[in-house]
N, C-alpha and C positions, 0 to 999 in steps of 0.2 A: 657625622652628618652626611646624608647622601646627596650626591649631586643630582641635579634636575634629570629625570629620565631614568635614574637608577631605581631598582626595585628592591624592596625590603623582603628578605626571605626569613620566615619565621620557622624555627626548628622546634618540633614538639617532642617531648621526651618519649623514648621508645619507638620513634618513627623508623629509625635505622634498622632497629631490630625487626620490626614488622616487615619491612621491605626485604630483609634477608630471608625471613621465614617464607614470604610469599614467593620469592624467587627459588628457594629450595623446593618448595611445593610444585611450582611450575616445571622446574627441571625433572623432578621425580615423575610428574604426569607425562612429560614428554618422553623419558626413557621407558616408562611402562608402555606408552603408545607403540614405541619402537619395538619392544620385546613382543607385544601382541601381534604387531604387523609381521614380525620376522617368524613368529610361530605359525601364524595363518599361512605364510608363504611356504613353510616347510611341509613338503607333501606327506600325507598320511601313507604309511606303507602297510599293505595287506597281503599276506601270504595265502596261496591257494594251490589247487591241484589242476591238472590238465582237464580240458572238456568243459563240462557244465559250470564248474566253479570258476574257472578262468573266464568263460564267456559272461556269466552273470555279474561277476566282479567288475569286468571291463565295461559292461554296459552301465552299471551304477556309476563307475568312475567317470564316464562320460557325461552322465547327468550332473554329477558333483562339479565337474570342471566348469560346466556352464553357470553353476551358482558360486564360483569363485573358490571352491575347495579342491586343491590339487591332490590326487590320490595316485599312488604308484602301486601296480599290482605285481607282485612277484610270484611266479609259478614254479613249484617244486614237483618232482616226478614220484615222489614217495609219501608214505603216510607217517613218517618220523620227523624229517626235517622241519616242517612248519611249526611243530611245537617246540623244537629246539631253538629255532630262530627267534620265536616270541619270547621264550623264557630267558634267553640270553640278552635280549633287548635289541637285536639287529633289525627286527621289523616290529610294528606297532601291535598287530593283531593277525589272526588267521581265520579262514573260513574253509572248513573241509571236514569236520568231525562232529559226530553226535555225542551226546553226554556219556553214554556207556563207554565209548572209546576214549574220551578225555579222561574219565575216572580211571580207567585201566592204565592209561598213560602216566597219570600222576602217581599212581600206586607203584608202577614199575620203575619210573625215573625220577621221582620226587620233584616234579615240576611245580612251580608256583604259579598256576594258571587258573582262571575262572571263566565260566560261560557268561557272556555279556547279554546276548540277545539271539533269538531264533532267526533263521533265514529261510532255508528250504527244506523240504523233505525229499530225499533222494533214495529211490528203492534200490533193492538188490534182487537179482534174478538168477535163475538157473538157465544156462544157454548151451547150445550144442551146435557144431558143425556137421555132426554125424547123423543125428536123429531129428525128428520133427515132433515126436510126442514122447513123454516120458515112459509110457508103457512099452516103448521099443527098446529100452535098455535091456541088455543080455546079462545072464548070470556071470558074475565076475568082471564086469566092466570096471574100468578105471575111471574115477570121478575126482574132481578137485574142489578143495575148499581153501579159504584163506588160513594163513598160519599165525595171524595175531589173534590173541584170546577171544576178543569180543566179536570180531567178524568171523571167525571160525564157528563160534556159537550161532551166529546169525545164519551162516550157510547151512549148518546141520539142521537148524530149525526149518529151513526151506526144504530140505530133503524129507524131514519128518512131515511137513505140511503136505508134501506130494505123495505121502503114503509109502515112501521108499524104505524108511527106517523108523524106528521107535526110540525115543529118548527117555532117560530117567525123568520122571514126572517132576515138574517144577524147577528144573535145572536152569532154564532161562539163559541169561547172557553168560553163564559159567560152564556151558556144554562143552565137552571135549569128546574126542573119539571113544574114550572110555565110557561115555555115557549112552552109547549105542547099545540098547538092550535087545533090539531085534533088526536083522538085516537080511530079509528073505532072498534078495538077489545076490547076496555075497558081494556087495559093491566093494571095490578096493579104493580107499580114500587116500589121496595124495594132498599134502599140505604145501602151499606155495605162498610167497609174498603177494598181497592183493594186487599191485600193479601188474604182475606177471600172469594173472589168471586169464585175461582176455587173450593172450598169445598162446596159452596152453590148450585152447579149444581145438587146435589141430592134432593134439596128442592125446586127449582124454575124450571119453564119450560125452561127459557133461561137466561144466564147471560153474561154480558161483561166481558171478562177476558183479562188481558194483557199476551202476550206471555211469559213475565218474569216468572209469577207464573204458567201458564198453562204448559209450558215445565218443570218447576221445579217439578210440581205434577206428572209428567210422561204422560202428554197429548200429543197428536199429533196435531200440529197447522194446519195440512191439513184437520182436521175435522171441521174447523171453518164454520159456516153457512154463514157468511159474514165477511170481514175484511176491515180495512180502508187503506190497502196497505203497501207494504214493501218499497216503493220508495217515500213516502210522506215526504219530507225534513222538513215539519212543526213540525214533530214529531221525529226528529233526536236526539238521546241522546247524551249529551255533557259531557266531562270532566269539572268538576266544582271545583273552588278553591277560596281561599280568594285572594284579590287583591295583598297582600304581598307575596303570594305563587304561583301566576300565572306565574311567570318567573323564578321559581326555575329550575336550569339546569337539575336536575334529573327528574322533571316532563316533561319538554320539550323533554328530551331524550326518556322517556317512551312513550310519545305520538307519537314520530317519529317511534318508534319500533311498537307501535299498528297500526299506519297507514302504515305499511309495506305490501309487497306482501305476505310474509309468513303468516301474520295474516289475510289478505284478503282470501287467499285460505283456511285457517282453518275455517273462518266463513262461506263461501259459501259451503264447503263440510260438515260441521257439521250440518248446519240448512237447507240444500237443497234449498236455496234461500228464505226461510220464513223470515230470518233476512238478511239485506243487509248492507255493509259498507257505511257510510255516507260522506267519503272523496273523 
């Protein structure tokens, strides 16, 4: 018998079990919330190269920061390490290469990488510190192209476009010096790593130089003697990631920010049309 003021507590079968289940669900949701918060607070890491890629990525990162997405841009000075870093997982993604270059890198080094989304189209040109027109080239002049397979082919196609050499028909991205079928000026081709080509302009009559390194060295892309065009989608640079990172919500959110009108305006104003958005 209960004393006056006492309250009778009725216990229903299974109530304790339901309370335990509810508590477990609440705990799981709490831990999941912590995990999501921690992941959101972990900066997305993007590898790039000096000059335009560093500048465009940094600008997009500042836009992302305002939207609560922290992004860390890591700059490498060569065209090999960014893929190595993504492949081994030390960075989440990179932005510096077109699909032909990526395909060649995968074939050569067996990377497990995929293109995720297009970013910009960055031309390549023939530049010189010694002449102002290509018809000023003299017989036997030394000229330079990149030594990696795809960009070497791209450089040779620029020389062919200028009418200085003739290449094997249809050779495309596989062109090598052996594919030169006519060389009326007997140009002597030197092959150098792409980052060194801008510095080689004091030593050769003409060099193929990517706008990446030409702009990074302080050069004006409008001085190109010839270029392969800022609207050639074949050479669009892509965000690249491992398959397990390609759908990372942070990466997809950053790509959406990069492909925004704010970023497009920055690119067009900063580079005066020399570099164009690829989306």
